[in-house]
C-alpha positions in Angstrom: 1.4 266.7 -32.3 0.9 270.0 -34.1 0.9 268.3 -37.5 -1.7 265.8 -36.3 -4.1 268.6 -35.3 -3.4 270.4 -38.6 -4.3 267.3 -40.5 -7.5 266.8 -38.5 -8.6 270.4 -39.0 -7.8 270.4 -42.8 -9.7 267.1 -43.2 -12.8 268.5 -41.4 -12.8 271.7 -43.4 -12.5 269.7 -46.6 -15.4 267.5 -45.7 -17.6 270.4 -44.8 -16.7 272.2 -48.0 -17.6 269.2 -50.1 -21.0 268.9 -48.5 -21.6 272.7 -48.8 -20.6 272.8 -52.5 -22.8 269.8 -53.3 -25.8 271.3 -51.8 -25.3 274.8 -53.1 -25.0 273.7 -56.8 -28.7 272.9 -56.9 -30.5 275.7 -55.2 -33.8 274.9 -56.9 -34.0 271.5 -55.2 -33.4 272.9 -51.8 -36.3 272.7 -49.5 -36.9 273.2 -45.8 -35.0 270.2 -44.8 -33.0 269.7 -41.6 -29.8 269.8 -43.6 -30.5 273.2 -45.1 -32.0 274.7 -42.0 -29.2 273.7 -39.6 -26.2 273.6 -41.9 -26.5 275.7 -45.0 -28.2 278.5 -43.2 -25.3 278.9 -40.8 -23.0 280.2 -43.4 -19.2 280.2 -43.4 -19.0 280.5 -39.6 -20.6 277.1 -39.2 -18.9 275.5 -42.2 -15.3 276.6 -41.5 -15.2 277.0 -37.7 -17.9 275.3 -35.7 -18.2 272.1 -37.7 -14.4 271.5 -37.7 -14.4 272.1 -34.0 -17.0 269.4 -33.6 -14.9 267.0 -35.6 -11.9 267.7 -33.4 -14.0 267.2 -30.3 -15.2 263.8 -31.6 -11.6 262.8 -32.4 -10.5 263.8 -28.8 -13.3 261.8 -27.3 -12.4 258.7 -29.2 -8.7 259.1 -28.5 -9.2 259.6 -24.8 -11.6 256.7 -24.6 -8.8 254.4 -25.8 -5.9 256.0 -23.9 -7.7 256.2 -20.5 -8.9 252.6 -20.5 -8.5 250.9 -17.1 -7.1 247.8 -18.8 -4.4 250.0 -20.3 -3.5 252.3 -17.4 -4.3 250.2 -14.4 -4.8 246.5 -15.2 -5.8 244.1 -12.5 -3.0 242.4 -10.6 -0.2 244.5 -12.0 1.0 245.6 -8.5 1.4 242.0 -7.3 3.2 241.1 -10.6 5.8 243.8 -10.1 6.4 242.9 -6.4 6.9 239.2 -7.4 9.3 240.2 -10.2 11.3 242.3 -7.8 11.6 239.5 -5.3 12.5 236.9 -7.9 14.8 238.9 -10.2 16.0 241.8 -8.1 16.0 245.5 -8.8 18.4 245.3 -11.7 16.4 242.9 -13.8 13.2 244.6 -12.7 14.0 247.6 -14.8 14.2 245.6 -18.0 10.9 244.0 -17.3 9.2 247.3 -16.6 10.6 249.0 -19.7 8.0 247.6 -22.2 4.9 248.2 -20.1 2.5 251.1 -20.5 0.5 251.0 -17.2 0.9 253.8 -14.7 2.5 251.8 -11.9 5.2 250.3 -14.0 6.0 253.7 -15.6 6.2 255.4 -12.3 8.4 252.8 -10.7 10.7 252.8 -13.7 11.1 256.5 -13.8 11.6 256.7 -10.0 14.4 254.0 -10.0 16.1 255.6 -13.0 16.1 259.0 -11.4 17.4 257.5 -8.1 20.3 255.8 -9.9 21.2 259.1 -11.6 20.8 261.5 -8.7 21.1 259.2 -5.7 18.5 259.1 -3.0 16.9 257.5 0.0 13.7 255.4 0.1 11.7 258.5 0.8 13.2 260.3 -2.2 12.3 257.3 -4.5 8.7 257.5 -3.3 8.8 261.2 -4.1 10.2 260.5 -7.6 7.3 258.0 -8.2 4.7 260.5 -7.1 6.2 263.1 -9.4 6.2 260.6 -12.3 2.5 259.8 -11.8 1.7 263.5 -11.7 3.6 264.1 -14.9 1.7 261.2 -16.6 -1.6 262.6 -15.4 -0.8 266.0 -16.8 0.0 264.5 -20.1 -3.4 262.9 -20.2 -5.1 266.0 -18.9 -3.7 268.1 -21.7 -5.8 266.2 -24.2 -8.9 266.7 -22.1 -8.2 270.4 -21.7 -8.6 270.7 -25.5 -12.2 269.7 -25.0 -12.5 272.4 -22.4 -11.0 274.9 -24.8 -13.5 273.9 -27.5 -16.4 274.0 -25.1 -15.4 277.6 -24.0 -14.7 279.0 -27.5 -17.7 277.5 -29.4 -20.4 279.6 -27.7 -18.3 282.7 -28.3 -18.1 281.8 -32.0 -21.9 281.2 -32.0 -22.4 284.6 -30.4 -20.2 286.2 -33.0 -22.4 284.6 -35.7 -25.5 285.8 -34.0 -24.3 289.4 -33.8 -23.2 289.2 -37.5 -26.6 287.9 -38.6 -28.5 290.5 -36.7 -26.3 293.3 -38.2 -27.2 292.0 -41.6 -30.9 291.8 -40.8 -31.0 295.4 -39.5 -29.1 296.6 -42.6 -31.7 295.0 -44.8 -34.5 296.6 -42.9 -33.1 300.0 -43.6 -32.6 299.5 -47.3 -34.8 301.3 -49.8 -38.3 302.8 -49.4 -40.1 299.7 -50.7 -39.2 297.7 -47.7 -36.7 294.8 -47.3 -36.7 291.6 -49.2 -38.1 289.2 -46.8 -36.2 286.2 -48.1 -32.9 288.0 -47.4 -34.1 289.2 -44.0 -35.1 285.6 -43.1 -31.7 284.4 -44.3 -29.9 286.8 -42.0 -32.0 286.0 -39.0 -31.6 282.3 -39.7 -27.8 282.7 -39.8 -27.9 284.5 -36.4 -29.9 281.7 -34.8 -28.2 278.7 -36.5 -24.7 279.9 -35.4 -25.9 280.1 -31.8 -27.4 276.6 -32.2 -24.2 275.1 -33.4 -22.1 276.9 -30.8 -24.2 275.4 -28.0 -24.3 272.0 -29.8 -20.5 271.8 -29.9 -19.9 273.4 -26.5 -22.2 271.2 -24.3 -20.8 267.8 -25.3 -17.2 269.1 -25.2 -17.6 270.4 -21.7 -19.3 267.2 -20.6 -16.4 265.2 -22.1 -13.9 267.4 -20.3 -15.6 266.8 -16.9 -15.9 263.1 -17.6 -12.3 262.5 -18.6 -11.0 264.7 -15.9 -12.8 262.7 -13.2 -11.6 259.4 -14.8 -8.0 260.5 -15.1 -7.9 261.7 -11.5 -9.4 258.5 -10.1 -6.9 256.4 -12.1 -4.0 258.5 -10.9 -5.0 258.3 -7.3 -5.5 254.5 -7.4 -2.2 254.1 -9.1 -0.5 256.3 -6.5 -1.8 254.1 -3.6 -0.7 250.9 -5.4 2.6 252.3 -6.3 3.3 253.2 -2.7 2.4 249.6 -1.7 4.7 248.1 -4.3 7.6 250.3 -3.3 7.1 249.2 0.2 7.9 245.6 -0.9 10.8 246.6 -3.2 12.6 249.0 -0.9 13.9 248.2 2.6 13.0 250.4 5.4 15.9 252.1 7.2 18.3 252.0 4.3 19.9 255.4 4.0 21.4 255.3 0.5 19.8 252.8 -1.9 21.2 254.1 -5.2 24.3 256.2 -5.8 25.5 258.0 -8.9 27.6 255.9 -11.2 30.6 258.2 -10.7 30.3 258.0 -6.9 30.0 254.3 -6.9 33.1 253.8 -9.0 34.9 256.4 -6.9 34.0 254.6 -3.7 35.4 251.3 -5.1 38.6 252.9 -6.1 39.0 254.6 -2.7 38.3 251.3 -0.9 41.0 249.6 -2.9 43.6 252.3 -2.4 42.9 253.1 1.3 43.1 250.6 4.2 41.1 250.6 7.3 42.3 252.5 10.5 42.9 249.3 12.3 45.2 248.1 9.6 47.1 251.4 9.6 47.5 251.2 13.4 48.8 247.7 13.2 51.4 248.7 10.6 52.6 251.6 12.7 52.9 249.5 15.9 54.9 246.9 14.0 57.2 249.5 12.6 57.7 251.1 16.0 58.4 247.8 17.6 61.0 246.9 14.9 62.7 250.2 15.4 62.9 249.9 19.2 64.6 246.5 19.0 67.5 248.0 17.0 70.6 249.4 18.9 70.8 253.1 19.4 73.9 253.3 17.2 72.2 251.7 14.3 69.1 253.9 14.6 71.4 257.0 14.8 73.3 255.9 11.8 70.1 255.3 9.9 68.9 258.8 10.7 72.4 260.4 10.1 74.6 258.3 8.0 77.6 260.7 8.4 77.5 260.4 12.2 80.2 258.4 13.9 79.6 255.5 16.1 79.4 256.5 19.9 81.8 253.7 20.8 84.4 253.4 18.1 87.1 250.9 18.4 90.1 252.5 20.0 93.2 252.7 17.8 96.2 250.5 18.7 98.8 252.7 20.5 102.1 253.1 18.7 105.3 252.6 20.8 107.7 255.5 20.8 
């Protein structure tokens, strides 16, 4: 992003330098034309600062016109298409279908479902994730528009700086020598003061207009996308579901636990069966099982030996 701005600035400076050098090489043919009065008379402040700022503002305007088109961000029928895909293909295949789309609704739903699968959440949290995704996308678009606001705020200050610089030069010329100032130099200084103010306002007014225009456009698109996203999520998600997505680790852990552990009813059945099997055994057998060294309570009496 920074490299792109550097390229735009260098290109605009190079173009202005070419025009300035071309005109300054032939001072004798200069006349009171619009080009000389409103470009050459402005000096380096116009050539290297204000004109490049105007080129950047034009570039931003063209870029925002294409990136904020309704057909690109909020095409007609996209909400019904997503709801139909969710019903036909389910949430799993819906992610693959939303991955290649650039509209706001598809992007918000995709981000919301991905975050819910990673972090886990309810239907309300998924709606919150979608709202945050739309807000993030809106901020990305607004950052470009804010550059127009920056240019619109800085350009008048640069023009005022040129005005002050030109007036300082003019008053310095008035105080030089006893024969009076050279009027052509005095006129040049005053012209610089006025032309820089002219260019500062000429750059600032359209830039601020573009900022207001694109800000309103982006906000309206984001608000419409938020309402349609809420409607689409109402079709995709089921009301009353507590946990819709779990973390991958939790889901695998739950499967393993279900396989290893049995239900309480099954445990109770096994205990009852074991107890019943134990109670059916004679007391002597149970005692011998618990204490193998113990003797039988009714041992067979030995045969008496006759004396």
